[in-house]
C-alpha positions in Angstrom: -202.5 106.2 80.0 -199.6 108.7 79.5 -198.4 110.5 76.4 -195.9 107.7 75.8 -198.7 105.1 75.8 -197.6 103.5 79.1 -200.3 101.5 80.9 -200.3 100.9 84.6 -202.0 97.7 85.7 -203.3 97.3 89.2 -204.5 94.1 90.8 -207.6 94.8 93.0 -208.5 91.1 93.5 -207.0 90.9 97.0 -209.8 91.0 99.6 -210.0 93.9 101.9 -212.3 92.3 104.6 -212.7 89.1 106.4 -216.0 88.4 104.7 -214.5 88.8 101.2 -211.5 86.5 102.1 -213.9 83.8 103.3 -216.2 84.0 100.2 -213.5 84.3 97.6 -211.8 81.6 95.4 -208.8 81.4 97.8 -210.8 81.2 100.9 -209.0 78.1 102.2 -205.6 79.7 101.9 -206.9 82.9 103.6 -208.3 80.8 106.4 -204.9 79.1 106.9 -203.1 82.5 106.9 -205.6 83.9 109.4 -205.4 80.9 111.6 -201.5 81.2 111.6 -201.9 84.8 112.6 -204.4 84.1 115.4 -202.2 81.2 116.7 -199.4 83.8 117.2 -201.7 86.2 118.9 -202.9 83.5 121.4 -199.3 82.3 122.0 -198.1 85.8 122.8 -201.1 86.5 124.8 -201.8 89.8 123.0 -205.2 90.4 124.6 -207.6 89.4 127.3 -211.5 89.6 127.0 -213.0 92.1 129.3 -216.2 94.2 129.7 -216.2 97.3 127.6 -215.0 100.3 129.7 -217.1 103.4 129.8 -216.0 106.3 127.6 -213.5 104.2 125.7 -213.8 103.5 122.0 -212.5 100.1 120.8 -210.3 100.1 117.7 -210.5 97.7 114.8 -208.1 94.8 114.0 -205.5 94.9 111.3 -203.0 92.2 110.2 -199.5 92.4 108.6 -196.6 90.1 109.0 -193.2 88.9 107.7 -191.0 91.6 109.0 -187.5 90.6 107.9 -184.3 91.5 109.9 -181.3 90.5 107.9 -181.2 86.8 107.8 -183.7 86.2 110.6 -187.4 86.9 110.6 -189.3 87.6 113.8 -192.7 85.9 113.5 -195.7 88.4 114.0 -193.1 91.0 115.0 -195.3 93.7 116.4 -197.2 91.3 118.7 -193.9 91.2 120.9 -194.2 94.8 121.7 -195.3 95.9 125.2 -197.9 98.7 125.6 -197.5 101.5 128.0 -201.2 102.5 128.0 -204.7 100.8 128.1 -206.0 100.0 124.6 -209.3 98.2 123.9 -210.5 96.7 120.6 -213.4 94.6 119.3 -212.7 90.9 118.6 -211.7 90.2 115.0 -214.5 89.0 112.7 -214.7 85.2 112.6 -213.1 84.7 116.0 -215.8 86.0 118.4 -216.6 83.7 121.3 -220.5 83.5 121.4 -220.3 83.1 125.2 -218.4 86.5 125.5 -220.0 88.3 122.5 -220.5 91.5 124.6 -216.9 91.6 125.7 -213.9 93.5 124.1 -210.3 92.8 124.0 -208.0 94.6 126.5 -204.6 94.6 124.7 -201.7 93.3 126.8 -199.2 93.7 124.0 -199.1 95.6 120.7 -200.7 94.5 117.5 -200.5 95.4 113.8 -202.4 98.6 113.0 -201.6 100.5 116.2 -199.8 103.7 115.6 -197.3 102.9 118.5 -196.8 99.3 117.1 -193.5 100.1 115.5 -192.0 102.1 118.5 -193.2 99.5 121.1 -191.6 96.6 119.2 -188.4 98.6 118.7 -188.2 99.4 122.5 -188.8 95.8 123.3 -186.2 94.6 120.8 -183.6 97.2 122.0 -184.1 96.3 125.7 -183.7 92.6 124.9 -180.6 93.1 122.7 -178.9 95.2 125.3 -179.4 92.5 128.1 -176.8 90.5 126.2 -174.3 93.3 126.0 -175.0 94.4 122.5 -174.1 98.0 121.6 -176.3 100.1 119.3 -174.7 101.9 116.4 -175.3 105.6 116.9 -175.3 106.4 113.2 -177.6 103.5 112.3 -179.9 102.5 115.3 -181.0 99.3 113.7 -177.4 97.8 113.7 -175.8 96.2 116.7 -172.2 95.3 117.2 -172.7 91.8 118.4 -174.9 89.1 116.7 -175.9 85.7 117.9 -179.1 83.9 116.6 -179.5 81.2 119.3 -180.5 83.6 122.1 -182.9 85.4 119.7 -184.7 82.1 119.3 -185.0 81.8 123.1 -186.7 85.3 123.3 -188.8 85.3 120.1 -190.4 82.7 117.8 -187.9 82.8 114.9 -187.4 81.1 111.5 -183.9 80.5 110.2 -183.4 82.0 106.7 -180.2 80.1 106.1 -176.5 80.5 106.6 -174.6 83.7 105.8 -172.8 83.8 102.5 -169.9 85.6 103.9 -168.2 84.7 107.2 -166.8 87.6 109.2 -163.3 87.1 110.4 -161.4 85.9 107.3 -159.3 89.1 107.1 -158.4 88.7 110.7 -157.3 85.1 110.2 -155.1 86.3 107.2 -153.6 89.0 109.4 -152.7 86.4 112.1 -151.0 84.2 109.5 -149.0 87.1 108.2 -147.8 87.8 111.8 -146.7 84.2 112.1 -144.9 84.4 108.9 -143.1 87.6 110.0 -142.0 86.0 113.3 -140.6 83.0 111.4 -138.7 85.2 108.9 -137.2 87.5 111.7 -136.3 84.8 114.3 -132.6 85.3 113.7 -132.7 89.2 113.8 -131.3 91.0 116.9 -130.9 94.4 118.3 -127.2 95.5 118.3 -125.7 98.5 120.1 -122.3 100.1 119.6 -120.1 101.1 116.7 -119.2 104.6 115.7 -122.4 106.3 116.9 -122.1 109.0 119.5 -123.6 108.5 122.9 -126.4 110.9 122.1 -130.2 110.4 122.6 -132.2 111.1 119.5 -136.0 110.7 119.1 -138.2 110.2 116.1 -142.0 110.7 116.0 -144.7 110.2 113.3 -148.4 109.6 113.1 -150.9 108.2 110.7 -154.0 110.3 110.4 -157.4 108.5 111.2 -155.9 105.0 110.6 -158.7 103.3 112.4 -161.8 103.4 110.2 -164.1 102.3 113.0 -163.6 105.2 115.4 -161.5 107.7 113.2 -158.7 107.8 115.6 -155.1 108.2 114.6 -152.0 106.3 115.5 -148.9 107.7 117.3 -145.4 106.2 117.0 -142.1 107.1 118.3 -138.6 105.6 118.7 -135.5 106.7 120.6 -132.0 105.6 119.8 -128.8 105.7 121.8 -125.4 104.5 120.5 -126.7 103.2 117.2 -129.7 101.2 118.5 -133.3 101.7 119.6 -133.9 101.9 123.3 -137.5 102.9 123.5 -140.3 102.7 121.1 -144.1 102.7 121.0 -147.1 102.5 118.6 -150.4 103.3 120.1 -153.9 104.7 119.2 -154.5 108.3 120.2 -157.0 109.0 122.9 -158.8 111.7 121.0 -160.0 112.2 117.4 -157.7 114.4 115.4 -159.2 116.6 112.8 -156.2 117.0 110.6 -152.9 115.4 109.8 -151.1 118.3 111.6 -153.1 117.8 114.8 -152.5 114.1 114.7 -148.7 114.7 114.4 -148.9 117.4 117.1 -150.4 115.0 119.5 -147.9 112.3 118.8 -145.1 114.9 119.2 -146.5 115.9 122.6 -146.5 112.3 123.9 -143.0 111.8 122.4 -141.7 114.8 124.3 -142.8 113.5 127.6 -141.0 110.2 126.9 -137.9 112.2 126.0 -138.0 114.0 129.3 -138.1 110.6 131.1 -135.2 109.3 129.2 -133.2 112.4 129.8 -133.7 112.1 133.5 -133.0 108.4 133.6 -129.7 108.8 131.6 -128.7 111.8 133.8 -129.3 109.7 137.0 -126.9 106.9 135.8 -124.4 109.5 134.5 -124.1 108.0 131.0 -122.2 110.3 128.8 -121.7 114.1 128.9 -124.1 114.9 125.9 -127.1 114.2 127.9 -126.8 117.7 129.4 -127.9 119.0 125.9 -131.5 119.0 124.9 -132.9 115.8 123.4 -133.3 116.1 119.7 -136.8 115.2 118.4 -137.2 114.7 114.7 -140.5 115.4 113.0 -141.5 115.4 109.4 -144.5 117.6 109.6 -144.0 121.4 109.4 -147.4 122.3 110.9 -146.7 120.2 114.1 -143.2 121.8 114.4 -144.8 125.3 114.1 -147.3 124.5 116.8 -144.6 123.2 119.2 -142.3 126.2 118.7 -144.9 129.1 118.5 -147.2 129.3 121.4 -150.0 131.2 119.8 -153.6 130.6 118.9 -154.3 129.3 115.4 -157.8 129.2 113.8 -157.4 125.5 113.2 -155.9 124.5 116.5 -158.0 126.2 119.0 -159.9 123.1 119.9 -156.8 121.0 120.7 -156.8 119.8 124.3 -154.7 121.9 126.7 -152.6 118.9 127.9 -151.1 118.4 124.5 -149.5 121.9 124.6 -147.2 120.7 127.3 -144.6 120.1 124.6 -144.3 123.9 124.3 -143.1 124.2 128.0 -140.8 121.2 127.5 -139.2 122.9 124.6 -138.9 126.4 126.4 -137.3 124.5 129.4 -134.5 123.3 127.2 -135.3 119.6 127.7 -136.1 119.1 124.0 -135.1 120.5 120.7 -137.4 120.3 117.7 -135.7 119.3 114.5 -137.0 118.8 110.9 -136.3 115.6 109.1 -137.4 114.3 105.6 -140.0 111.6 105.8 -137.7 109.2 104.1 -135.2 109.5 107.0 -137.7 109.4 109.8 -137.0 106.2 111.7 -140.5 106.1 113.1 -141.9 105.8 109.6 -141.9 102.0 109.6 -144.2 102.0 112.6 -146.9 103.9 110.9 -147.2 102.2 107.5 -145.9 99.5 105.2 -142.7 100.4 103.2 -141.0 98.9 100.1 -138.4 96.3 101.1 -135.4 98.5 100.3 -136.5 101.4 102.4 -137.8 99.2 105.2 -134.4 97.4 105.5 -132.6 100.8 105.5 -134.7 101.8 108.5 -134.2 98.6 110.4 -130.4 99.0 110.0 -130.6 102.5 111.3 -132.4 101.2 114.4 -129.7 98.7 115.1 -131.5 95.6 113.9 -129.3 93.0 112.4 -129.6 89.6 110.7 -127.3 87.6 113.0 -125.9 85.1 110.3 -125.0 88.0 108.0 -123.7 90.3 110.8 -121.3 87.9 112.5 
C-alpha cells in the first residue's frame, strides 16, 4: 500500500505446474488446453524420442501460445522454428510413454522456452516470406511490402481473425478517376505554334523536394518552348536522394542543361533560325541552384553532390547554355511540380501554347 492508499491486487490462482493444473478446479479446461498444445507439437514433429546422450543435460518443457501478427495468428508459433543445434529435453509431465520412459526428446524444431525460439521462428518466417518475393522494411523488420494470407495458410496452421476494416487502394482508385475526368475535360485542347513569338529556344526547369514520401526522392521537371509552344517536356523522379531544396533544383537543372544541348544541336542541324547560335536560355527560380551552376567552387552543403551533376558548369562555360533567374509565378515548369489555382494554371497553359480549340478558332 502506498502513501496515497492505492492497493495492488495480484491473482496467484493460475497453476504453475502440470500437477497443480490437473488437481485444480479448472482441470478439465487445462487438460483441453494442454491437449491442444500437444496436438500442435505432434503435428509439427517437434521432437523424436531417443536415448539420453552422454554429457548432455535435458531441458524442461514450457508452453506459451497465441502470438498474433496483425490480423492473422500463427498457431503454436515457435514450434515452426528450425533448430541449428542439437537440443534434448525430458518428455512433458503427463505425456510420458511408459514403454519409452528412459528416453528423452531430441528436438527437431524449436519449442516455447528455448532462448533461441524467437530467433529461429523469425528466420523461418523471413525465409518463407522472401520465397514469395516479399521485401522486408529496413526500418521495421517485422513489416513486409507484400501481403497475402492464402499462401500463409499453406505454410503454417492459421486462424483467420476477420476481414480488414480498411482496404488499401482507395486513394489510387480516386486518383485514376481524377485522371479520367482530366482527360474528358481536356479532349478539345491542342498545342498551337506560331504567332508573334521569336524563333528562340527557351527552357524552364523546376523541382519538388522529396515529393515521394516512400523513398524521399524529389521530382525533376523541365519544358522547352520554341515559337510560342512547348516542344520538349519531362517530369521524372530523381535517381538519388537530395538533402535540400537547392540540391534537388541543381540536379533538375543539370538534367535540363543536357536536354538543352541536344535541342541546340538538333535545331542547328536542320538550320532553323539564326538565333540558335546564341546560348539556350534556361530559367530557374532557385538562387542556390543558380549559384551552384555559375560558381564552380566547393560549398560546405554541396560537397556530397555526385560529380556527374556538375556537368552543367562545363555546359555553361562552353556557351551552350545561359542561366537566367525567373520568378516562381512565371516559371512555365511550375505546373509540372504541383497543383496551381485555376487562374494561374490557365495562364501557364496559354504560355505553353495550349489552346481550347472551340474558343481559339
